[in-house]
Structures are given as structure tokens and as C-alpha cells.
PDBQT receptor file of N, H, CA, C and O in Angstrom, charges set to zero:
ATOM      1  N   MET A   1       0.845  -1.167   0.000  1.00  0.00    +0.000 N 
ATOM      2  CA  MET A   1       0.000   0.000   0.000  1.00  0.00    +0.000 C 
ATOM      3  C   MET A   1       0.894   1.235   0.000  1.00  0.00    +0.000 C 
ATOM      4  O   MET A   1       1.904   1.278   0.703  1.00  0.00    +0.000 OA
ATOM      5  N   ASN A   2       0.522   2.229  -0.785  1.00  0.00    +0.000 N 
ATOM      6  H   ASN A   2      -0.298   2.194  -1.356  1.00  0.00    +0.000 HD
ATOM      7  CA  ASN A   2       1.368   3.418  -0.853  1.00  0.00    +0.000 C 
ATOM      8  C   ASN A   2       1.134   4.327   0.359  1.00  0.00    +0.000 C 
ATOM      9  O   ASN A   2       0.155   4.145   1.083  1.00  0.00    +0.000 OA
ATOM     10  N   PRO A   3       2.012   5.294   0.584  1.00  0.00    +0.000 N 
ATOM     11  CA  PRO A   3       1.914   6.158   1.763  1.00  0.00    +0.000 C 
ATOM     12  C   PRO A   3       0.598   6.924   1.845  1.00  0.00    +0.000 C 
ATOM     13  O   PRO A   3       0.083   7.146   2.941  1.00  0.00    +0.000 OA
ATOM     14  N   THR A   4       0.052   7.327   0.712  1.00  0.00    +0.000 N 
ATOM     15  H   THR A   4       0.471   7.146  -0.178  1.00  0.00    +0.000 HD
ATOM     16  CA  THR A   4      -1.210   8.065   0.732  1.00  0.00    +0.000 C 
ATOM     17  C   THR A   4      -2.334   7.202   1.274  1.00  0.00    +0.000 C 
ATOM     18  O   THR A   4      -3.158   7.669   2.060  1.00  0.00    +0.000 OA
ATOM     19  N   CYS A   5      -2.370   5.946   0.859  1.00  0.00    +0.000 N 
ATOM     20  H   CYS A   5      -1.701   5.567   0.220  1.00  0.00    +0.000 HD
ATOM     21  CA  CYS A   5      -3.401   5.032   1.361  1.00  0.00    +0.000 C 
ATOM     22  C   CYS A   5      -3.237   4.805   2.857  1.00  0.00    +0.000 C 
ATOM     23  O   CYS A   5      -4.222   4.761   3.593  1.00  0.00    +0.000 OA
ATOM     24  N   LEU A   6      -2.008   4.662   3.302  1.00  0.00    +0.000 N 
ATOM     25  H   LEU A   6      -1.207   4.698   2.704  1.00  0.00    +0.000 HD
ATOM     26  CA  LEU A   6      -1.764   4.459   4.729  1.00  0.00    +0.000 C 
ATOM     27  C   LEU A   6      -2.174   5.688   5.533  1.00  0.00    +0.000 C 
ATOM     28  O   LEU A   6      -2.738   5.559   6.620  1.00  0.00    +0.000 OA
ATOM     29  N   GLN A   7      -1.895   6.878   5.004  1.00  0.00    +0.000 N 
ATOM     30  H   GLN A   7      -1.437   6.983   4.121  1.00  0.00    +0.000 HD
ATOM     31  CA  GLN A   7      -2.303   8.110   5.678  1.00  0.00    +0.000 C 
ATOM     32  C   GLN A   7      -3.821   8.211   5.735  1.00  0.00    +0.000 C 
ATOM     33  O   GLN A   7      -4.382   8.645   6.742  1.00  0.00    +0.000 OA
ATOM     34  N   THR A   8      -4.484   7.811   4.656  1.00  0.00    +0.000 N 
ATOM     35  H   THR A   8      -4.028   7.458   3.838  1.00  0.00    +0.000 HD
ATOM     36  CA  THR A   8      -5.944   7.835   4.623  1.00  0.00    +0.000 C 
ATOM     37  C   THR A   8      -6.514   6.915   5.689  1.00  0.00    +0.000 C 
ATOM     38  O   THR A   8      -7.447   7.286   6.401  1.00  0.00    +0.000 OA
ATOM     39  N   LEU A   9      -5.959   5.722   5.800  1.00  0.00    +0.000 N 
ATOM     40  H   LEU A   9      -5.201   5.420   5.222  1.00  0.00    +0.000 HD
ATOM     41  CA  LEU A   9      -6.416   4.788   6.827  1.00  0.00    +0.000 C 
ATOM     42  C   LEU A   9      -6.210   5.362   8.225  1.00  0.00    +0.000 C 
ATOM     43  O   LEU A   9      -7.074   5.214   9.089  1.00  0.00    +0.000 OA
ATOM     44  N   GLU A  10      -5.086   6.007   8.451  1.00  0.00    +0.000 N 
ATOM     45  H   GLU A  10      -4.384   6.127   7.749  1.00  0.00    +0.000 HD
ATOM     46  CA  GLU A  10      -4.807   6.602   9.762  1.00  0.00    +0.000 C 
ATOM     47  C   GLU A  10      -5.802   7.719  10.074  1.00  0.00    +0.000 C 
ATOM     48  O   GLU A  10      -6.307   7.802  11.194  1.00  0.00    +0.000 OA
ATOM     49  N   LEU A  11      -6.086   8.576   9.097  1.00  0.00    +0.000 N 
ATOM     50  H   LEU A  11      -5.676   8.509   8.188  1.00  0.00    +0.000 HD
ATOM     51  CA  LEU A  11      -7.059   9.655   9.312  1.00  0.00    +0.000 C 
ATOM     52  C   LEU A  11      -8.451   9.104   9.579  1.00  0.00    +0.000 C 
ATOM     53  O   LEU A  11      -9.162   9.608  10.449  1.00  0.00    +0.000 OA
ATOM     54  N   LEU A  12      -8.841   8.080   8.844  1.00  0.00    +0.000 N 
ATOM     55  H   LEU A  12      -8.263   7.671   8.138  1.00  0.00    +0.000 HD
ATOM     56  CA  LEU A  12     -10.142   7.457   9.082  1.00  0.00    +0.000 C 
ATOM     57  C   LEU A  12     -10.204   6.834  10.473  1.00  0.00    +0.000 C 
ATOM     58  O   LEU A  12     -11.231   6.917  11.147  1.00  0.00    +0.000 OA
ATOM     59  N   ALA A  13      -9.120   6.217  10.898  1.00  0.00    +0.000 N 
ATOM     60  H   ALA A  13      -8.286   6.150  10.350  1.00  0.00    +0.000 HD
ATOM     61  CA  ALA A  13      -9.088   5.614  12.232  1.00  0.00    +0.000 C 
ATOM     62  C   ALA A  13      -9.214   6.687  13.314  1.00  0.00    +0.000 C 
ATOM     63  O   ALA A  13      -9.899   6.481  14.316  1.00  0.00    +0.000 OA
ATOM     64  N   ARG A  14      -8.565   7.815  13.117  1.00  0.00    +0.000 N 
ATOM     65  H   ARG A  14      -8.008   7.982  12.304  1.00  0.00    +0.000 HD
ATOM     66  CA  ARG A  14      -8.688   8.926  14.078  1.00  0.00    +0.000 C 
ATOM     67  C   ARG A  14     -10.116   9.436  14.123  1.00  0.00    +0.000 C 
ATOM     68  O   ARG A  14     -10.667   9.666  15.200  1.00  0.00    +0.000 OA
ATOM     69  N   ALA A  15     -10.718   9.614  12.950  1.00  0.00    +0.000 N 
ATOM     70  H   ALA A  15     -10.271   9.427  12.076  1.00  0.00    +0.000 HD
ATOM     71  CA  ALA A  15     -12.106  10.080  12.884  1.00  0.00    +0.000 C 
ATOM     72  C   ALA A  15     -13.033   9.085  13.576  1.00  0.00    +0.000 C 
ATOM     73  O   ALA A  15     -13.967   9.478  14.276  1.00  0.00    +0.000 OA
ATOM     74  N   LEU A  16     -12.772   7.808  13.378  1.00  0.00    +0.000 N 
ATOM     75  H   LEU A  16     -12.013   7.489  12.810  1.00  0.00    +0.000 HD
ATOM     76  CA  LEU A  16     -13.578   6.769  14.016  1.00  0.00    +0.000 C 
ATOM     77  C   LEU A  16     -13.531   6.905  15.532  1.00  0.00    +0.000 C 
ATOM     78  O   LEU A  16     -14.568   6.865  16.195  1.00  0.00    +0.000 OA
ATOM     79  N   ARG A  17     -12.345   7.065  16.073  1.00  0.00    +0.000 N 
ATOM     80  H   ARG A  17     -11.503   7.098  15.534  1.00  0.00    +0.000 HD
ATOM     81  CA  ARG A  17     -12.208   7.192  17.527  1.00  0.00    +0.000 C 
ATOM     82  C   ARG A  17     -12.925   8.439  18.042  1.00  0.00    +0.000 C 
ATOM     83  O   ARG A  17     -13.590   8.389  19.077  1.00  0.00    +0.000 OA
ATOM     84  N   LEU A  18     -12.794   9.553  17.326  1.00  0.00    +0.000 N 
ATOM     85  H   LEU A  18     -12.255   9.593  16.485  1.00  0.00    +0.000 HD
ATOM     86  CA  LEU A  18     -13.458  10.788  17.750  1.00  0.00    +0.000 C 
ATOM     87  C   LEU A  18     -14.972  10.658  17.708  1.00  0.00    +0.000 C 
ATOM     88  O   LEU A  18     -15.658  11.046  18.654  1.00  0.00    +0.000 OA
ATOM     89  N   MET A  19     -15.492  10.117  16.622  1.00  0.00    +0.000 N 
ATOM     90  H   MET A  19     -14.935   9.801  15.853  1.00  0.00    +0.000 HD
ATOM     91  CA  MET A  19     -16.941   9.966  16.492  1.00  0.00    +0.000 C 
ATOM     92  C   MET A  19     -17.484   9.011  17.550  1.00  0.00    +0.000 C 
ATOM     93  O   MET A  19     -18.539   9.260  18.133  1.00  0.00    +0.000 OA
ATOM     94  N   ASP A  20     -16.777   7.939  17.792  1.00  0.00    +0.000 N 
ATOM     95  H   ASP A  20     -15.919   7.736  17.318  1.00  0.00    +0.000 HD
ATOM     96  CA  ASP A  20     -17.216   6.970  18.787  1.00  0.00    +0.000 C 
ATOM     97  C   ASP A  20     -17.221   7.606  20.172  1.00  0.00    +0.000 C 
ATOM     98  O   ASP A  20     -18.143   7.397  20.961  1.00  0.00    +0.000 OA
ATOM     99  N   ARG A  21     -16.184   8.382  20.457  1.00  0.00    +0.000 N 
ATOM    100  H   ARG A  21     -15.435   8.552  19.817  1.00  0.00    +0.000 HD
ATOM    101  CA  ARG A  21     -16.071   9.051  21.752  1.00  0.00    +0.000 C 
ATOM    102  C   ARG A  21     -17.200  10.057  21.962  1.00  0.00    +0.000 C 
ATOM    103  O   ARG A  21     -17.664  10.247  23.087  1.00  0.00    +0.000 OA
ATOM    104  N   GLU A  22     -17.644  10.705  20.877  1.00  0.00    +0.000 N 
ATOM    105  H   GLU A  22     -17.266  10.551  19.964  1.00  0.00    +0.000 HD
ATOM    106  CA  GLU A  22     -18.698  11.712  20.965  1.00  0.00    +0.000 C 
ATOM    107  C   GLU A  22     -20.101  11.104  20.911  1.00  0.00    +0.000 C 
ATOM    108  O   GLU A  22     -21.094  11.831  20.939  1.00  0.00    +0.000 OA
ATOM    109  N   GLY A  23     -20.184   9.791  20.835  1.00  0.00    +0.000 N 
ATOM    110  H   GLY A  23     -19.377   9.200  20.812  1.00  0.00    +0.000 HD
ATOM    111  CA  GLY A  23     -21.492   9.143  20.821  1.00  0.00    +0.000 C 
ATOM    112  C   GLY A  23     -22.146   9.100  19.456  1.00  0.00    +0.000 C 
ATOM    113  O   GLY A  23     -23.346   8.846  19.355  1.00  0.00    +0.000 OA
ATOM    114  N   MET A  24     -21.388   9.342  18.417  1.00  0.00    +0.000 N 
ATOM    115  H   MET A  24     -20.413   9.548  18.499  1.00  0.00    +0.000 HD
ATOM    116  CA  MET A  24     -21.919   9.323  17.054  1.00  0.00    +0.000 C 
ATOM    117  C   MET A  24     -21.666   7.940  16.459  1.00  0.00    +0.000 C 
ATOM    118  O   MET A  24     -20.868   7.782  15.535  1.00  0.00    +0.000 OA
ATOM    119  N   HIS A  25     -22.350   6.960  16.996  1.00  0.00    +0.000 N 
ATOM    120  H   HIS A  25     -22.999   7.088  17.746  1.00  0.00    +0.000 HD
ATOM    121  CA  HIS A  25     -22.063   5.568  16.660  1.00  0.00    +0.000 C 
ATOM    122  C   HIS A  25     -22.397   5.203  15.217  1.00  0.00    +0.000 C 
ATOM    123  O   HIS A  25     -21.701   4.383  14.619  1.00  0.00    +0.000 OA
ATOM    124  N   GLN A  26     -23.449   5.793  14.641  1.00  0.00    +0.000 N 
ATOM    125  H   GLN A  26     -24.015   6.460  15.126  1.00  0.00    +0.000 HD
ATOM    126  CA  GLN A  26     -23.782   5.473  13.248  1.00  0.00    +0.000 C 
ATOM    127  C   GLN A  26     -22.703   5.985  12.305  1.00  0.00    +0.000 C 
ATOM    128  O   GLN A  26     -22.325   5.302  11.354  1.00  0.00    +0.000 OA
ATOM    129  N   ILE A  27     -22.213   7.184  12.570  1.00  0.00    +0.000 N 
ATOM    130  H   ILE A  27     -22.520   7.740  13.343  1.00  0.00    +0.000 HD
ATOM    131  CA  ILE A  27     -21.142   7.737  11.742  1.00  0.00    +0.000 C 
ATOM    132  C   ILE A  27     -19.871   6.917  11.942  1.00  0.00    +0.000 C 
ATOM    133  O   ILE A  27     -19.157   6.627  10.982  1.00  0.00    +0.000 OA
ATOM    134  N   ALA A  28     -19.594   6.549  13.175  1.00  0.00    +0.000 N 
ATOM    135  H   ALA A  28     -20.174   6.785  13.955  1.00  0.00    +0.000 HD
ATOM    136  CA  ALA A  28     -18.416   5.730  13.458  1.00  0.00    +0.000 C 
ATOM    137  C   ALA A  28     -18.497   4.397  12.724  1.00  0.00    +0.000 C 
ATOM    138  O   ALA A  28     -17.485   3.894  12.235  1.00  0.00    +0.000 OA
ATOM    139  N   ALA A  29     -19.687   3.825  12.646  1.00  0.00    +0.000 N 
ATOM    140  H   ALA A  29     -20.509   4.233  13.043  1.00  0.00    +0.000 HD
ATOM    141  CA  ALA A  29     -19.850   2.552  11.937  1.00  0.00    +0.000 C 
ATOM    142  C   ALA A  29     -19.567   2.720  10.453  1.00  0.00    +0.000 C 
ATOM    143  O   ALA A  29     -18.966   1.840   9.837  1.00  0.00    +0.000 OA
ATOM    144  N   ARG A  30     -19.990   3.835   9.869  1.00  0.00    +0.000 N 
ATOM    145  H   ARG A  30     -20.479   4.550  10.369  1.00  0.00    +0.000 HD
ATOM    146  CA  ARG A  30     -19.721   4.082   8.448  1.00  0.00    +0.000 C 
ATOM    147  C   ARG A  30     -18.231   4.279   8.206  1.00  0.00    +0.000 C 
ATOM    148  O   ARG A  30     -17.696   3.805   7.204  1.00  0.00    +0.000 OA
ATOM    149  N   ILE A  31     -17.561   4.973   9.116  1.00  0.00    +0.000 N 
ATOM    150  H   ILE A  31     -17.996   5.357   9.931  1.00  0.00    +0.000 HD
ATOM    151  CA  ILE A  31     -16.116   5.156   8.990  1.00  0.00    +0.000 C 
ATOM    152  C   ILE A  31     -15.415   3.805   9.113  1.00  0.00    +0.000 C 
ATOM    153  O   ILE A  31     -14.467   3.528   8.378  1.00  0.00    +0.000 OA
ATOM    154  N   ALA A  32     -15.873   2.970  10.032  1.00  0.00    +0.000 N 
ATOM    155  H   ALA A  32     -16.643   3.195  10.629  1.00  0.00    +0.000 HD
ATOM    156  CA  ALA A  32     -15.281   1.642  10.194  1.00  0.00    +0.000 C 
ATOM    157  C   ALA A  32     -15.425   0.826   8.912  1.00  0.00    +0.000 C 
ATOM    158  O   ALA A  32     -14.510   0.094   8.535  1.00  0.00    +0.000 OA
ATOM    159  N   MET A  33     -16.573   0.949   8.241  1.00  0.00    +0.000 N 
ATOM    160  H   MET A  33     -17.317   1.544   8.548  1.00  0.00    +0.000 HD
ATOM    161  CA  MET A  33     -16.765   0.231   6.976  1.00  0.00    +0.000 C 
ATOM    162  C   MET A  33     -15.807   0.757   5.910  1.00  0.00    +0.000 C 
ATOM    163  O   MET A  33     -15.271  -0.022   5.122  1.00  0.00    +0.000 OA
ATOM    164  N   ALA A  34     -15.588   2.067   5.880  1.00  0.00    +0.000 N 
ATOM    165  H   ALA A  34     -16.023   2.700   6.521  1.00  0.00    +0.000 HD
ATOM    166  CA  ALA A  34     -14.655   2.643   4.907  1.00  0.00    +0.000 C 
ATOM    167  C   ALA A  34     -13.235   2.150   5.168  1.00  0.00    +0.000 C 
ATOM    168  O   ALA A  34     -12.496   1.850   4.231  1.00  0.00    +0.000 OA
ATOM    169  N   ILE A  35     -12.857   2.066   6.436  1.00  0.00    +0.000 N 
ATOM    170  H   ILE A  35     -13.458   2.310   7.198  1.00  0.00    +0.000 HD
ATOM    171  CA  ILE A  35     -11.534   1.546   6.788  1.00  0.00    +0.000 C 
ATOM    172  C   ILE A  35     -11.400   0.105   6.316  1.00  0.00    +0.000 C 
ATOM    173  O   ILE A  35     -10.389  -0.271   5.724  1.00  0.00    +0.000 OA
ATOM    174  N   ASP A  36     -12.423  -0.697   6.579  1.00  0.00    +0.000 N 
ATOM    175  H   ASP A  36     -13.245  -0.391   7.060  1.00  0.00    +0.000 HD
ATOM    176  CA  ASP A  36     -12.387  -2.101   6.154  1.00  0.00    +0.000 C 
ATOM    177  C   ASP A  36     -12.276  -2.219   4.643  1.00  0.00    +0.000 C 
ATOM    178  O   ASP A  36     -11.527  -3.055   4.138  1.00  0.00    +0.000 OA
ATOM    179  N   ASP A  37     -13.023  -1.381   3.911  1.00  0.00    +0.000 N 
ATOM    180  H   ASP A  37     -13.632  -0.702   4.321  1.00  0.00    +0.000 HD
ATOM    181  CA  ASP A  37     -12.966  -1.413   2.447  1.00  0.00    +0.000 C 
ATOM    182  C   ASP A  37     -11.572  -1.069   1.942  1.00  0.00    +0.000 C 
ATOM    183  O   ASP A  37     -11.042  -1.746   1.060  1.00  0.00    +0.000 OA
ATOM    184  N   LEU A  38     -10.976  -0.015   2.501  1.00  0.00    +0.000 N 
ATOM    185  H   LEU A  38     -11.407   0.534   3.217  1.00  0.00    +0.000 HD
ATOM    186  CA  LEU A  38      -9.635   0.381   2.070  1.00  0.00    +0.000 C 
ATOM    187  C   LEU A  38      -8.590  -0.659   2.456  1.00  0.00    +0.000 C 
ATOM    188  O   LEU A  38      -7.696  -0.975   1.672  1.00  0.00    +0.000 OA
ATOM    189  N   ALA A  39      -8.710  -1.179   3.653  1.00  0.00    +0.000 N 
ATOM    190  H   ALA A  39      -9.437  -0.922   4.290  1.00  0.00    +0.000 HD
ATOM    191  CA  ALA A  39      -7.732  -2.158   4.125  1.00  0.00    +0.000 C 
ATOM    192  C   ALA A  39      -7.816  -3.461   3.334  1.00  0.00    +0.000 C 
ATOM    193  O   ALA A  39      -6.823  -4.179   3.219  1.00  0.00    +0.000 OA
ATOM    194  N   ALA A  40      -8.979  -3.768   2.795  1.00  0.00    +0.000 N 
ATOM    195  H   ALA A  40      -9.786  -3.185   2.888  1.00  0.00    +0.000 HD
ATOM    196  CA  ALA A  40      -9.160  -5.013   2.041  1.00  0.00    +0.000 C 
ATOM    197  C   ALA A  40      -8.505  -4.954   0.668  1.00  0.00    +0.000 C 
ATOM    198  O   ALA A  40      -8.215  -5.992   0.073  1.00  0.00    +0.000 OA
ATOM    199  N   GLU A  41      -8.268  -3.743   0.160  1.00  0.00    +0.000 N 
ATOM    200  H   GLU A  41      -8.503  -2.900   0.644  1.00  0.00    +0.000 HD
ATOM    201  CA  GLU A  41      -7.636  -3.594  -1.145  1.00  0.00    +0.000 C 
ATOM    202  C   GLU A  41      -6.132  -3.777  -0.992  1.00  0.00    +0.000 C 
ATOM    203  O   GLU A  41      -5.495  -3.028  -0.251  1.00  0.00    +0.000 OA
ATOM    204  N   PRO A  42      -5.560  -4.750  -1.673  1.00  0.00    +0.000 N 
ATOM    205  CA  PRO A  42      -4.124  -4.980  -1.531  1.00  0.00    +0.000 C 
ATOM    206  C   PRO A  42      -3.287  -3.831  -2.092  1.00  0.00    +0.000 C 
ATOM    207  O   PRO A  42      -2.170  -3.591  -1.633  1.00  0.00    +0.000 OA
ATOM    208  N   VAL A  43      -3.820  -3.132  -3.071  1.00  0.00    +0.000 N 
ATOM    209  H   VAL A  43      -4.727  -3.327  -3.444  1.00  0.00    +0.000 HD
ATOM    210  CA  VAL A  43      -3.082  -2.042  -3.707  1.00  0.00    +0.000 C 
ATOM    211  C   VAL A  43      -4.058  -0.920  -4.022  1.00  0.00    +0.000 C 
ATOM    212  O   VAL A  43      -5.220  -1.166  -4.343  1.00  0.00    +0.000 OA
ATOM    213  N   CYS A  44      -3.589   0.276  -3.931  1.00  0.00    +0.000 N 
ATOM    214  H   CYS A  44      -2.644   0.476  -3.671  1.00  0.00    +0.000 HD
ATOM    215  CA  CYS A  44      -4.417   1.387  -4.392  1.00  0.00    +0.000 C 
ATOM    216  C   CYS A  44      -3.547   2.319  -5.226  1.00  0.00    +0.000 C 
ATOM    217  O   CYS A  44      -3.570   3.539  -5.062  1.00  0.00    +0.000 OA
ATOM    218  N   GLU A  45      -2.788   1.716  -6.115  1.00  0.00    +0.000 N 
ATOM    219  H   GLU A  45      -2.769   0.725  -6.248  1.00  0.00    +0.000 HD
ATOM    220  CA  GLU A  45      -1.853   2.461  -6.961  1.00  0.00    +0.000 C 
ATOM    221  C   GLU A  45      -2.562   3.366  -7.959  1.00  0.00    +0.000 C 
ATOM    222  O   GLU A  45      -2.015   4.398  -8.348  1.00  0.00    +0.000 OA
ATOM    223  N   ASP A  46      -3.768   3.000  -8.381  1.00  0.00    +0.000 N 
ATOM    224  H   ASP A  46      -4.212   2.161  -8.065  1.00  0.00    +0.000 HD
ATOM    225  CA  ASP A  46      -4.459   3.785  -9.395  1.00  0.00    +0.000 C 
ATOM    226  C   ASP A  46      -5.132   5.023  -8.819  1.00  0.00    +0.000 C 
ATOM    227  O   ASP A  46      -5.687   5.827  -9.568  1.00  0.00    +0.000 OA
ATOM    228  N   ARG A  47      -5.092   5.185  -7.515  1.00  0.00    +0.000 N 
ATOM    229  H   ARG A  47      -4.642   4.532  -6.906  1.00  0.00    +0.000 HD
ATOM    230  CA  ARG A  47      -5.719   6.351  -6.893  1.00  0.00    +0.000 C 
ATOM    231  C   ARG A  47      -4.744   7.531  -6.928  1.00  0.00    +0.000 C 
ATOM    232  O   ARG A  47      -3.533   7.356  -6.793  1.00  0.00    +0.000 OA
ATOM    233  N   PRO A  48      -5.292   8.731  -7.110  1.00  0.00    +0.000 N 
ATOM    234  CA  PRO A  48      -4.399   9.906  -7.121  1.00  0.00    +0.000 C 
ATOM    235  C   PRO A  48      -3.813  10.157  -5.730  1.00  0.00    +0.000 C 
ATOM    236  O   PRO A  48      -4.447   9.860  -4.718  1.00  0.00    +0.000 OA
ATOM    237  N   THR A  49      -2.623  10.694  -5.693  1.00  0.00    +0.000 N 
ATOM    238  H   THR A  49      -2.108  10.935  -6.516  1.00  0.00    +0.000 HD
ATOM    239  CA  THR A  49      -1.996  11.004  -4.408  1.00  0.00    +0.000 C 
ATOM    240  C   THR A  49      -2.415  12.390  -3.954  1.00  0.00    +0.000 C 
ATOM    241  O   THR A  49      -2.867  13.205  -4.758  1.00  0.00    +0.000 OA
ATOM    242  N   ILE A  50      -2.264  12.652  -2.674  1.00  0.00    +0.000 N 
ATOM    243  H   ILE A  50      -1.897  11.990  -2.021  1.00  0.00    +0.000 HD
ATOM    244  CA  ILE A  50      -2.676  13.929  -2.095  1.00  0.00    +0.000 C 
ATOM    245  C   ILE A  50      -1.476  14.844  -1.887  1.00  0.00    +0.000 C 
ATOM    246  O   ILE A  50      -1.640  15.960  -1.394  1.00  0.00    +0.000 OA
ATOM    247  N   ASN A  51      -0.304  14.413  -2.241  1.00  0.00    +0.000 N 
ATOM    248  H   ASN A  51      -0.171  13.507  -2.641  1.00  0.00    +0.000 HD
ATOM    249  CA  ASN A  51       0.921  15.174  -1.967  1.00  0.00    +0.000 C 
ATOM    250  C   ASN A  51       0.862  16.533  -2.511  1.00  0.00    +0.000 C 
ATOM    251  O   ASN A  51       1.815  17.299  -2.365  1.00  0.00    +0.000 OA
TER     252      ASN A  51
């Protein structure tokens, strides 16, 4: 996985923790699904970088 994908996963994980802490469980569940979707992809080379 390239650095951009790893950074995206880290940001999503942070958002998940914040939303869960604030009691926004439905939003946290959607973020968790996005993390799972990204983590399941072995490569995301075709995605544009954010650099």
C-alpha cells in the first residue's frame, strides 16, 4: 500500500475514535466500513496522491 493510502487509513481511524467518543455511533460505523474497504484492497496504486 502506498503512503497516501496508509495516511488515509490513519485519518479514518482517528475520525472513528473521535466519532465513537462523541457518541456518534452510526457515523463511526460508516467510517469503520470505509476503513475495512480500504484495508481489504491490496493495492491502491491507481488512486491519485494527495501530496
